[in-house]
C-alpha positions as CSV (number, residue, x, y, z in Angstrom):
1,M,262.5,47.1,217.9
2,S,264.2,46.8,214.3
3,R,267.6,47.5,213.8
4,G,269.6,48.4,210.7
5,A,273.2,47.6,209.8
6,G,276.4,49.4,211.2
7,S,279.4,49.0,213.8
8,R,278.7,48.6,217.5
9,E,281.9,50.2,218.6
10,P,282.4,53.1,220.5
11,G,283.3,55.9,218.3
12,A,286.2,58.8,218.2
13,G,288.8,58.2,220.5
14,G,287.9,54.4,221.3
15,A,286.3,52.7,224.0
16,G,285.7,55.1,226.8
17,S,286.7,58.6,225.7
18,R,287.5,61.0,228.2
19,E,288.4,64.7,228.2
20,P,292.1,65.5,228.7
21,G,290.9,66.9,232.1
22,A,289.7,63.8,233.5
23,V,292.2,64.3,236.3
24,W,289.5,66.6,238.0
25,D,286.6,64.0,237.6
26,T,284.9,62.7,240.9
27,F,282.7,60.3,238.8
28,G,284.6,57.6,236.9
29,Y,282.4,57.5,233.6
30,E,282.9,55.4,230.8
31,R,281.4,56.4,227.5
32,T,280.7,60.3,226.7
33,V,277.8,61.3,224.5
34,L,277.8,64.3,222.6
35,V,274.4,66.0,222.3
36,V,274.0,68.1,219.5
37,A,271.5,70.9,219.8
38,R,270.1,73.2,216.8
39,T,266.9,74.3,217.4
40,L,264.4,74.5,220.1
41,T,262.2,71.9,218.9
42,S,265.0,69.3,218.6
43,T,266.4,70.7,222.2
44,Y,263.1,70.0,223.8
45,R,263.2,66.6,222.3
46,L,266.9,65.7,223.1
47,L,266.1,67.0,226.7
48,D,263.1,64.6,227.2
49,A,265.1,61.5,225.7
50,L,268.1,62.0,228.5
51,D,265.6,61.4,231.0
52,L,265.9,57.3,230.0
53,F,269.6,57.5,231.6
54,G,268.9,58.7,234.9
55,D,271.1,57.1,237.7
56,D,273.7,55.6,235.1
57,F,277.2,57.1,236.2
58,R,278.9,55.0,233.3
59,I,277.7,57.6,231.0
60,R,278.3,61.4,230.5
61,F,276.5,63.8,228.1
62,V,277.9,66.6,227.2
63,F,276.0,69.4,224.9
64,T,277.3,71.6,221.8
65,V,275.0,74.1,219.7
66,N,275.3,73.7,216.0
67,A,273.6,77.3,215.4
68,T,273.0,76.6,211.9
69,S,269.3,77.4,211.5
70,A,266.9,80.5,211.6
71,F,265.4,78.6,214.8
72,S,268.6,78.6,216.7
73,D,268.0,81.6,218.9
74,G,266.7,80.4,222.1
75,V,268.9,77.1,222.3
76,P,271.6,78.5,224.7
77,D,269.1,79.8,226.9
78,V,266.9,76.7,227.0
79,L,270.2,74.8,227.7
80,R,271.4,77.2,230.5
81,D,268.0,76.8,232.1
82,A,268.5,73.2,232.1
83,G,271.5,73.5,234.0
84,I,273.6,72.8,231.2
85,T,276.7,74.6,229.7
86,P,277.4,73.8,226.6
87,I,281.0,73.1,224.6
88,P,281.5,75.6,221.8
89,W,280.9,74.3,218.6
90,T,284.3,75.4,217.6
91,R,286.0,72.9,219.5
92,V,283.6,70.0,218.3
93,A,284.4,71.5,214.7
94,A,288.4,71.1,215.5
95,G,287.8,67.5,216.8
96,D,289.3,68.8,220.2
97,V,286.1,67.1,221.9
98,R,286.2,63.3,222.8
99,Y,283.3,61.2,222.7
100,D,281.8,58.0,222.1
101,L,278.5,58.8,220.0
102,A,276.8,61.7,218.9
103,L,272.8,62.2,219.8
104,S,270.6,64.7,217.7
105,A,266.9,65.5,217.0
106,S,268.2,67.4,213.8
107,E,268.8,66.2,209.9
108,N,270.5,69.2,209.5
109,I,273.7,69.3,211.7
110,D,276.6,69.8,210.3
111,F,277.7,65.9,210.0
112,E,281.0,66.2,208.4
113,H,282.4,67.9,212.1
114,I,281.0,65.1,214.0
115,R,283.5,62.4,214.8
116,A,281.4,59.4,216.1
117,H,278.2,57.8,214.7
118,T,275.1,59.8,215.2
119,I,271.6,58.9,216.1
120,V,269.3,61.1,214.8
121,L,265.8,61.2,216.9
122,P,262.6,62.5,215.4
123,H,261.7,66.3,216.5
124,G,258.3,65.3,214.8
125,L,255.9,62.2,213.6
126,G,257.1,61.0,210.7
127,F,258.4,62.3,207.2
128,N,255.1,64.2,205.9
129,K,256.0,67.2,204.8
130,Y,258.6,69.2,202.3
131,V,260.5,72.2,204.1
132,P,262.7,74.6,202.8
133,D,266.3,73.3,202.4
134,R,269.2,75.2,204.1
135,T,269.7,77.7,201.1
136,G,266.2,78.6,201.4
137,T,265.8,78.2,197.5
138,G,264.7,74.4,197.6
139,Q,262.9,71.7,199.2
140,R,263.5,68.6,201.0
141,L,261.7,66.0,202.9
142,A,261.7,66.8,206.8
143,G,263.4,64.4,208.7
144,L,265.9,62.7,206.3
145,P,269.6,63.5,206.8
146,P,271.7,64.0,203.8
147,E,272.0,60.9,201.6
148,R,275.9,61.2,201.7
149,V,275.9,60.9,205.7
150,L,273.5,57.8,205.4
151,R,275.6,56.2,202.3
152,D,278.6,56.8,204.3
153,G,276.6,55.1,207.4
154,K,277.8,58.1,209.5
155,A,274.1,57.6,211.0
156,T,270.9,56.0,212.6
157,V,267.6,57.5,212.1
158,T,265.3,56.3,214.6
159,L,261.7,55.6,213.2
160,Q,258.2,55.7,214.8
161,H,256.4,53.1,212.7
162,P,257.4,50.2,210.3
163,E,255.7,51.6,207.3
164,Q,258.6,54.5,207.3
165,I,261.2,52.2,206.4
166,T,259.4,51.6,202.8
167,Q,258.5,55.3,202.5
168,L,262.1,56.2,203.2
169,L,263.7,53.6,200.6
170,A,261.2,55.1,198.1
171,A,262.6,58.6,198.7
172,C,266.2,57.5,199.4
173,P,267.5,54.2,199.0
174,A,270.9,55.2,200.9
175,T,268.4,54.7,203.6
176,A,268.7,50.8,203.5
177,G,269.9,49.4,206.7
178,R,270.5,53.1,208.5
179,T,267.1,52.9,210.3
180,A,265.8,51.9,213.5
181,V,262.3,51.5,214.7
182,V,261.9,52.2,218.1
183,G,258.3,53.8,218.4
184,D,257.4,57.5,219.4
185,T,258.7,58.2,223.0
186,A,257.2,61.8,223.1
187,F,253.6,60.0,222.6
188,D,254.2,57.5,224.8
189,R,254.6,60.0,227.5
190,V,251.3,61.4,226.3
191,A,249.5,58.2,226.5
192,A,251.0,57.6,229.9
193,S,249.4,60.7,231.3
194,R,246.3,60.8,230.2
195,G,245.0,59.8,233.7
196,L,246.2,63.3,234.8
197,R,243.8,65.0,232.8
198,A,241.7,66.3,235.8
199,H,244.8,67.5,237.2
200,Y,245.8,69.1,234.2
201,R,242.0,70.9,233.9
202,A,242.5,71.8,237.4
203,E,245.9,74.0,236.6
204,L,244.4,75.8,233.8
205,G,241.5,76.7,235.9
206,T,238.7,75.2,233.2
207,G,236.3,73.7,235.6
208,N,233.5,72.2,234.1
209,R,233.8,74.3,230.9
210,T,234.8,73.0,227.4
211,L,238.2,73.4,226.3
212,I,239.1,74.2,223.1
213,T,242.9,73.7,222.3
214,L,244.3,75.6,219.1
215,A,247.5,73.6,218.3
216,S,249.3,75.6,215.4
217,T,252.7,74.6,213.5
218,W,254.9,77.0,211.6
219,R,254.7,78.7,208.5
220,T,252.2,80.9,206.7
221,D,249.7,77.9,205.8
222,S,249.5,76.9,209.3
223,L,246.5,77.5,211.7
224,L,247.6,80.8,213.0
225,G,249.6,81.7,209.9
226,R,246.4,81.6,208.0
227,R,244.4,83.2,210.4
228,H,246.3,85.4,213.0
229,A,243.6,86.2,215.3
230,L,241.9,83.1,215.6
231,P,242.2,82.8,219.2
232,L,240.8,86.3,219.6
233,H,237.5,85.4,217.2
234,L,237.1,82.2,219.3
235,L,237.0,84.1,222.7
236,G,234.7,86.5,221.1
237,E,232.3,83.8,219.9
238,L,232.3,81.1,222.6
239,P,230.7,82.0,225.9
240,A,233.3,82.4,228.4
241,D,231.3,80.3,231.4
242,S,230.9,77.3,228.8
243,Y,234.3,77.5,226.8
244,Q,237.8,78.2,227.6
245,V,240.7,78.5,224.8
246,C,243.9,77.3,225.0
247,A,246.7,78.0,222.1
248,V,250.0,75.6,221.8
249,L,252.2,77.4,219.1
250,H,255.0,75.9,217.4
251,P,258.5,76.2,219.0
252,N,259.5,78.0,215.8
253,I,257.0,80.4,216.0
254,W,258.6,81.4,219.3
255,A,262.3,81.2,218.1
256,R,261.5,83.4,214.9
257,Y,259.5,86.0,216.8
258,G,260.6,85.8,220.5
259,R,258.3,85.6,223.4
260,H,257.5,89.6,223.5
261,Q,256.5,89.8,219.9
262,I,254.1,86.9,220.5
263,H,252.4,88.1,223.5
264,L,252.4,91.6,221.9
265,W,250.2,90.2,218.9
266,L,248.1,87.8,221.3
267,S,247.4,90.8,223.8
268,S,243.8,91.0,223.6
269,A,243.3,87.4,223.7
270,L,245.5,87.1,226.6
271,D,243.5,89.5,228.3
272,A,240.3,87.9,227.2
273,G,241.5,84.3,229.1
274,L,243.3,82.6,226.5
275,V,245.5,79.9,228.0
276,L,249.2,80.3,226.1
277,M,251.4,77.4,226.7
278,P,255.1,78.0,226.8
279,P,257.2,76.6,223.9
280,H,259.4,74.2,226.1
281,A,256.2,72.4,227.9
282,G,252.6,72.1,228.4
283,W,251.5,70.9,224.7
284,Q,250.8,67.4,225.9
285,A,248.9,68.5,228.9
286,G,247.3,71.0,226.5
287,L,245.9,68.4,224.3
288,I,245.3,66.0,227.0
289,A,243.0,68.3,229.0
290,A,241.1,69.5,225.7
291,D,237.6,68.6,225.1
292,Q,238.3,69.5,221.3
293,V,241.4,70.4,219.1
294,L,241.4,73.0,216.3
295,T,244.6,72.5,214.3
296,D,246.8,71.9,210.9
297,H,248.8,69.4,209.2
298,G,251.0,69.6,211.9
299,S,252.3,66.4,214.3
300,L,250.1,68.0,217.0
301,G,247.0,67.1,215.1
302,L,248.0,63.6,214.6
303,V,248.5,63.3,218.5
304,A,245.2,64.8,218.8
305,A,243.5,62.2,216.6
306,A,245.2,59.6,218.3
307,L,243.8,60.9,222.1
308,D,240.6,60.7,220.1
309,K,239.9,64.2,220.2
310,P,237.1,65.6,218.1
311,L,239.3,67.7,215.5
312,L,238.4,70.7,213.2
313,L,241.2,71.3,210.6
314,S,242.2,74.0,208.5
315,T,242.6,73.3,205.0
316,P,245.3,71.1,203.7
317,T,248.7,72.5,202.6
318,E,250.8,71.6,199.6
319,E,254.2,70.7,201.9
320,T,252.2,67.9,203.2
321,V,253.3,64.3,201.5
322,A,250.4,62.8,199.1
323,G,249.1,59.5,201.1
324,S,251.1,60.7,204.5
325,P,248.9,60.4,207.5
326,P,248.6,64.2,208.0
327,H,247.0,64.3,204.5
328,L,244.8,61.2,205.0
329,L,243.7,63.0,208.3
330,A,243.0,66.2,206.6
331,R,240.7,64.5,204.2
332,S,238.9,62.3,206.9
333,A,238.5,65.4,209.8
334,P,235.9,68.3,209.5
335,A,237.2,71.3,207.9
336,L,237.6,74.9,209.7
337,A,235.4,77.1,207.1
338,P,237.2,80.2,206.9
339,D,234.3,82.8,206.7
340,A,231.6,81.0,208.9
341,P,230.6,81.8,212.4
342,L,233.0,79.6,214.9
343,L,230.3,78.4,217.3
344,P,228.5,76.3,215.2
345,Q,231.4,74.9,213.8
346,V,232.9,74.0,216.8
347,E,229.8,72.1,218.3
348,E,228.8,70.9,215.0
349,A,232.1,69.3,215.2
350,R,232.3,68.0,218.4
351,A,228.2,66.5,218.3
352,A,229.5,64.3,215.0
353,H,232.5,62.9,216.1
354,R,232.6,59.2,216.7
355,P,235.0,57.4,219.4
356,G,237.8,55.8,217.0
357,Q,237.0,57.5,214.0
358,Y,240.5,58.2,213.4
359,A,242.4,54.7,214.1
360,A,242.9,53.8,210.9
361,V,245.0,57.0,210.1
362,T,246.9,56.9,213.4
363,S,247.7,53.1,213.4
364,R,250.0,54.3,210.4
365,V,251.9,56.6,212.7
366,F,252.6,55.1,216.1
367,A,253.8,51.3,216.6
368,H,255.6,49.9,220.0
369,T,253.3,51.9,221.8
370,G,254.6,52.1,225.5
371,E,257.8,50.5,224.2
372,A,259.6,53.4,222.9
373,A,261.7,54.4,225.6
374,T,262.9,50.9,226.3
375,N,263.8,50.4,222.6
376,L,265.4,53.8,222.1
377,R,267.7,53.4,225.9
378,N,268.6,50.0,224.2
379,L,269.8,51.2,220.7
380,I,271.9,53.8,222.3
381,Y,273.4,51.6,224.7
382,D,273.9,49.0,221.9
383,R,276.0,51.6,220.3
384,L,277.9,52.4,223.5
385,A,278.6,48.8,223.7
386,L,277.0,48.7,227.3
387,A,274.7,46.7,228.8
388,P,271.2,48.2,230.0
389,P,270.8,48.8,233.4
390,G,267.4,46.7,233.4
391,P,264.7,45.3,231.4
392,H,262.7,48.4,230.7
393,A,263.3,52.1,230.5
394,P,261.5,54.6,232.3
395,T,258.6,56.4,230.6
396,R,257.7,59.5,232.9
397,R,254.4,61.6,232.9
398,I,254.2,65.0,231.9
399,P,254.3,67.2,235.0
400,L,251.6,69.9,235.3
401,P,251.7,72.8,233.1
402,V,252.6,76.5,233.8
403,P,250.9,78.7,231.1
404,L,250.4,82.2,230.8
405,H,246.8,82.8,231.9
406,R,245.3,86.4,232.8
407,R,242.2,86.5,235.1
408,V,239.3,88.0,232.5
409,R,238.2,91.2,234.4
410,S,235.3,92.5,232.5
411,H,232.3,90.9,230.2
412,V,230.1,91.8,227.6
413,V,226.7,90.1,229.0
414,Q,223.7,89.3,227.2
415,T,220.6,88.1,229.0
416,A,217.8,85.5,228.4
417,T,214.8,85.0,230.7
418,P,213.7,81.3,230.6
419,A,209.9,80.2,231.3
420,D,210.9,79.8,235.2
421,G,211.8,83.6,235.8
422,S,215.3,82.7,236.5
423,L,217.9,84.8,234.5
424,D,220.3,83.1,232.1
425,L,223.7,85.0,231.3
426,I,225.6,84.7,228.3
427,R,228.9,86.5,228.8
428,F,231.8,87.5,226.7
429,P,234.9,88.6,227.4
430,A,234.7,92.4,227.0
431,S,238.4,92.5,225.5
432,A,237.1,90.3,222.3
433,M,234.3,92.6,222.3
434,R,232.8,92.3,218.7
435,A,230.5,95.0,216.8
436,D,227.6,92.7,216.6
437,Y,226.8,92.3,220.1
438,P,222.7,92.8,220.8
439,M,222.2,96.5,222.1
440,D,220.7,95.5,225.2
441,A,224.1,93.7,226.2
442,H,225.8,95.7,228.9
443,V,229.3,95.5,230.3
444,V,230.7,94.4,233.6
445,A,234.0,95.7,234.3
446,D,236.3,94.8,237.5
447,E,238.0,98.1,238.9
448,T,241.3,96.9,237.9
449,E,240.5,96.7,234.3
450,P,243.4,97.6,232.2
451,E,242.0,99.2,229.4
452,L,239.8,102.3,230.1
453,K,237.4,102.4,227.5
454,I,236.1,99.2,228.7
455,V,235.7,100.5,232.3
456,E,234.1,103.9,231.1
457,R,231.5,101.9,229.0
458,A,230.7,99.8,231.8
459,A,227.0,99.5,233.3
460,A,228.6,97.9,236.3
461,I,231.5,98.5,237.9
462,V,233.0,95.5,240.7
463,R,235.4,94.9,243.2
464,R,236.4,91.5,244.2
465,Q,238.4,92.6,247.2
466,V,236.2,92.6,250.4
467,L,235.4,95.6,252.5
468,D,233.2,96.4,255.6
469,A,230.0,98.2,255.1
470,V,231.3,101.4,256.0
471,E,234.3,101.1,253.5
472,A,231.8,99.7,250.7
473,R,229.6,102.8,250.8
474,T,233.0,105.2,250.6
475,W,234.0,103.0,247.6
476,A,230.7,103.0,245.8
477,R,230.0,106.5,246.2
478,A,233.5,107.4,244.7
479,T,233.1,104.6,241.9
480,L,230.3,106.2,240.6
481,D,231.5,110.0,240.8
482,A,234.6,108.7,238.7
483,Y,232.6,107.1,236.1
484,P,229.4,109.0,235.3
485,G,228.4,106.3,232.6
486,A,228.1,103.4,235.3
487,R,224.7,102.6,236.8
488,L,226.0,100.4,239.6
489,A,229.0,100.1,241.7
490,L,229.1,96.8,243.7
491,T,231.9,95.3,246.0
492,A,232.5,92.0,247.8
493,T,231.9,91.8,251.5
494,A,232.7,88.7,254.1
495,D,229.1,87.2,253.4
496,G,228.1,89.0,249.9
497,C,228.3,91.9,248.0
498,W,227.3,95.4,248.9
499,A,226.0,97.6,246.0
500,M,225.2,101.2,245.4
501,V,222.4,101.9,242.2
502,R,223.1,105.4,240.9
503,G,219.9,107.2,241.6
504,A,217.8,104.5,243.2
505,G,219.6,103.2,246.6
506,E,221.7,100.6,248.0
507,A,221.6,96.6,247.9
508,W,222.9,94.0,249.9
509,I,223.1,90.3,247.8
510,G,224.0,87.5,249.5
511,S,224.0,83.6,248.2
512,P,224.4,80.3,250.7
513,R,227.6,79.4,248.5
514,W,228.9,83.0,248.1
515,Q,232.6,83.4,246.9
516,P,234.1,87.1,246.3
517,E,234.3,86.4,242.5
518,D,230.5,86.0,242.2
519,V,230.2,89.9,242.7
520,A,230.3,90.0,238.6
521,T,227.2,88.1,238.3
522,A,225.7,89.4,241.0
523,A,226.4,92.7,239.5
524,S,224.2,91.7,236.3
525,A,221.5,90.1,238.2
526,L,220.7,93.2,239.9
527,Y,221.3,95.6,236.9
528,C,218.8,93.4,235.0
529,C,216.4,93.7,238.2
530,W,216.8,97.7,237.7
531,L,216.3,97.5,234.1
532,N,213.0,95.5,234.3
533,R,212.0,97.5,237.0
534,T,212.2,94.5,239.7
535,L,214.6,95.5,241.9
536,G,213.4,95.2,245.7
537,D,213.6,92.8,248.5
538,R,213.7,89.5,246.3
539,A,215.3,86.1,245.3
540,V,217.0,85.6,242.0
541,T,218.4,82.8,240.4
542,V,220.8,83.0,237.6
543,R,222.8,80.7,235.4
544,T,226.3,81.0,234.2
545,G,227.2,78.5,231.9
546,A,226.3,75.0,233.9
547,R,226.8,76.9,237.3
548,V,223.7,78.4,239.3
549,H,223.5,81.0,241.5
550,E,220.8,81.4,244.3
551,F,221.1,85.2,245.0
552,S,219.0,87.1,247.6
553,V,218.9,90.7,247.5
554,R,217.8,93.3,249.9
555,F,217.2,96.8,248.7
556,T,216.7,100.1,250.4
557,P,215.5,103.1,247.9
558,S,217.0,106.2,247.8
559,S,219.7,107.5,250.9
560,T,218.8,104.8,253.7
561,A,220.5,101.7,253.8
562,P,219.9,98.0,255.0
563,A,221.8,96.8,257.9
564,A,223.8,93.8,256.6
565,P,222.5,90.5,257.8
């Protein structure tokens, strides 16, 4: 790790700064670190960094919120959920708080009120874009503290790569001796978690489908800023049994609009099966689990490239610094065409990907891989004039995600009959229904489908909850009476499903590996038999994505019903 110059003495209050109320303490800590939160993004990065200091009773961390950002909303809630009661910023500004070092992941805190040296952590990857200044009328290089702060030696800026030293010196000579290259702790955690990929996919319910992760930064030139409905359009074009779609939104989006508004804007996509990662965690698992990433000029595109994921990038933006890694990545990765069909673009980009094709770009982003936690911890201990508790800091792997993920209750189904006589089903979520589906496609709706119009359009209505034969008949009759547009009503039974075909008869459908959720697949198989006038006692082989279903059908015409096997 390379370091800049500066004093290593503890800050305000001298060594071992303690609050006046220390008489009430249980633990005799020696140093206090003031952690300055400002935005959701910076707060999450700070909370992650503090994992490096577990079990060390010598240091106490106290939080405060410098709520000077348009994206400060929600920060107190995040801290509260983490079990943290922040000190009011007014006390910090008044000089009523004693501490030895300040820690922040924002370059925009009010440094004039900080009375100790500040270590500034990155909240993204490098210094790659221009963003609005605090007045909203100009631009500044994201990640760089004010020149006067650096000139006065009040802060050390941690860097992820030695190349950034040269970049910052050219942009601001006052950075000389005020930086420390430590690596990137967030990426090291991602890299250390790659072995958990199967666990993340299991938690997301991906199975053997191809997982497409959308990773969008903020502002109008971001991926979703340009294409608001991209998640829904993907879900409407990618077959549901072959693809899953996950979305990761920049925390600034959540802070700006709030959870309710975002869920409202994405409501149809969520009903169509979109996996939505929360703002505080999950982006790492979403990238690791992905088979392909659609993204923009934000930091997650570089992380995905370092993970060697096939990429599709939105067109470059003017805010990206020319010659920076995001700028180079945008020139080397396939571009997402705004008006072309999505499925061919996704498949072509994945087929064209070659392992290691982005290594030349990502080698300029990540340095000291696997060492960042130890480097950062040692830098902080050095500033506190304390010896680190051991030679290596822990690198904690990413926990299982807890995303928002609704079950898809209804599908629009297209069918194909290969030469072997089997039946291929190509299914799309009904809530993402497009106008250009073939006329011979049919809708299979779960009885719990929240959108009434979908149920009213359904050719088949299904129930996943298991009923016995008598209950099944009663339910099926009532369902067909309630929805005159439906041709079939099917419900799961203990060993298959029971179906009533309007004006034709009843059927029992079974399978050697029957699961209650197979009732929707069985509904399409039975509907196609009815449509093709092949309804009778028979075997039907059905494919949904990579899965093969072997169904046996026992059909009884008119009013007599077969005895369940």
